C-alpha distance (Angstrom), angle and dihedral (degrees) to the residues before:
residue distance angle dihedral
X1 . . .
X2 3.83 . .
X3 3.72 130.1 .
X4 3.80 118.8 -103.0
X5 3.84 95.8 -178.6
X6 3.77 139.1 -0.3
X7 3.67 103.3 162.0
X8 3.84 93.5 132.6
X9 3.73 111.8 61.8
X10 3.93 91.0 -137.1
X11 3.87 99.3 43.4
X12 3.86 128.3 58.7
X13 3.88 123.8 -173.7
X14 3.80 113.8 -153.9
X15 3.87 126.5 -146.6
X16 3.79 90.4 -101.4
X17 3.95 88.9 59.6
X18 3.75 98.3 -107.4
X19 3.73 115.2 137.2
X20 3.85 123.0 -151.0
X21 3.72 134.6 -168.7
X22 3.78 115.2 -134.1
X23 3.82 119.2 -132.7
X24 3.81 107.4 -107.7
X25 3.83 93.2 -124.2
X26 3.84 91.0 54.4
X27 3.79 101.5 48.0
X28 3.84 90.3 100.0
X29 3.80 90.4 63.3
X30 3.79 89.9 57.1
X31 3.86 94.1 55.7
X32 3.82 88.5 89.9
X33 3.71 97.1 50.4
X34 3.81 115.6 116.4
X35 3.89 127.5 -175.0
X36 3.86 88.5 -96.9
X37 3.82 93.6 53.6
X38 3.74 110.1 120.9
X39 3.79 112.8 -132.8
X40 3.78 130.7 -172.6
X41 3.81 118.5 -154.2
X42 3.70 112.3 -145.1
X43 3.84 127.1 -175.0
X44 3.80 108.7 -117.1
X45 3.76 106.7 172.1
X46 3.78 95.9 -171.4
X47 3.85 124.9 141.0
X48 3.78 94.3 -93.5
X49 3.81 106.7 35.4
X50 3.79 135.5 23.7
X51 3.85 95.6 -154.6
X52 3.73 143.8 16.8
X53 3.82 129.2 -143.7
X54 3.76 111.7 -145.6
X55 3.83 125.8 -158.9
X56 3.87 122.2 168.9
X57 3.87 88.0 -12.5
X58 3.84 92.1 -58.4
X59 3.89 108.8 125.4
X60 3.80 120.3 -148.2
X61 3.77 117.7 -165.0
X62 3.78 115.1 -128.2
X63 3.73 144.3 172.7
X64 3.93 128.7 -165.2
X65 3.80 111.9 -80.4
X66 3.81 109.7 -96.5
X67 3.81 94.0 33.6
X68 3.69 121.4 110.5
X69 3.75 127.5 -121.5
X70 3.83 116.1 -121.4
X71 3.79 96.5 -102.3
X72 3.78 100.0 -153.9
X73 3.77 93.9 49.2
X74 3.77 94.3 44.6
X75 3.81 93.5 49.2
X76 3.85 88.7 48.4
X77 3.86 91.3 52.8
X78 3.67 97.6 43.8
X79 3.92 91.5 49.7
X80 3.79 87.8 51.1
X81 3.75 93.0 55.4
C-alpha cells in the first residue's frame, strides 16, 4: 500500500484513507518514507500497538489515528531504548 500523506512525522495516511499514529520510538525509521514507499499493514495485537507497518523488512509500530498509546508501557519502552 502506498502513502497518501505523511506531513506530520507521527501520522501517516495510506492510500486507502486509513490514518495511523507512529510509535514515538519508531519515528526515525519513517524519515526515509516517500509517497512511493510500499507499506504492508500487519495486525500485531500486542500490549502497545494494534498493527505494524512494514517497509523493507523494517516494522514500525502503529495505532489508529485518534487512539491513545498506553502511557505506562510506552514510557517503559522508551526508557529502555
